[in-house]
C-alpha positions in Angstrom: 11.4 -4.6 -8.1 12.4 -1.9 -5.4 9.2 -0.6 -3.4 9.9 3.3 -2.7 8.2 5.0 0.2 7.4 8.8 0.3 5.2 10.4 3.2 4.6 14.0 3.6 2.1 16.2 6.0 0.0 13.0 6.4 -0.4 11.8 3.4 2.2 9.5 2.0 2.6 6.7 -1.1 4.3 3.2 -1.6 5.6 3.6 -5.0 7.9 2.1 -7.9 9.6 4.1 -10.4 11.3 4.2 -13.0 13.2 6.9 -15.4 11.2 9.4 -13.2 7.6 8.0 -13.7 5.7 6.3 -11.2 4.6 2.8 -12.6 2.9 1.7 -10.0 1.6 3.3 -6.2 -0.7 3.1 -3.3 -1.4 6.4 -1.7 -2.8 6.5 2.1 -3.7 8.9 4.7 -2.5 9.2 7.7 -4.7 9.5 11.4 -4.3 9.0 14.6 -2.5 5.2 14.6 -3.9 4.3 11.0 -3.1 4.1 7.7 -6.1 4.6 5.6 -5.1 3.1 2.2 -7.4 5.2 -0.6 -5.6 4.2 -3.9 -3.9 1.5 -5.7 -2.8 2.0 -9.3 -0.6 -0.2 -11.5 0.5 0.9 -14.8 -0.3 -1.8 -17.4 3.4 -2.8 -18.5 3.7 -4.1 -15.1 0.3 -5.8 -14.9 -0.1 -9.5 -13.6 3.3 -9.8 -12.1 1.7 -9.1 -8.4 3.1 -5.7 -8.1 -0.4 -4.1 -6.6 0.0 -7.4 -3.9 4.1 -6.1 -3.0 2.2 -2.9 -2.3 -0.2 -4.1 -0.3 2.4 -6.3 1.8 5.2 -3.4 2.5 1.8 -1.6 3.9 1.3 -4.4 6.2 5.1 -4.2 7.2 5.2 -0.4 7.6 2.1 -1.1 9.8 3.3 -3.6 11.9 6.8 -1.9 12.3 5.1 1.7 13.3 2.5 -0.4 15.5 -0.7 1.0 13.4 -3.5 -0.6 12.5 -4.8 -0.2 8.0 -8.3 0.9 7.0 -8.9 -0.4 2.9 -10.8 1.8 1.7 -9.5 1.1 -1.8 -11.3 -1.7 -3.4 -8.4 -3.3 -4.4 -6.2 -3.4 -1.3 -9.5 -4.5 0.7 -9.4 -7.4 -1.8 -6.2 -8.3 -1.2 -6.4 -7.9 2.2 -9.3 -10.0 3.1 -7.3 -13.0 1.2 -4.5 -12.8 2.8 -5.5 -14.4 6.6 -2.3 -13.6 7.5 -2.0 -9.8 7.3 -5.2 -9.0 8.7 -3.5 -8.8 12.2 -3.1 -5.2 11.0 -6.9 -4.6 10.2 -8.5 -1.7 12.3 
């Protein structure tokens, strides 16, 4: 599964696409030195395959690489980050 990244004018998303359709996405807004995760959605065809968690992990790696912090407003992303203590170094 390939997670792609798109960013434009302070907004962005990590997503999984197929045949031009987005099957999973995690949408965020950038603030100074922060990524604010607003929403995560996974198509029912991918449910139960850990795609949502992979999207959050990709955001964590992005935050580490770019030395920014994550603010998880999305309840799903927050629950994943609460469980994965090894990823909490990126929380604002």
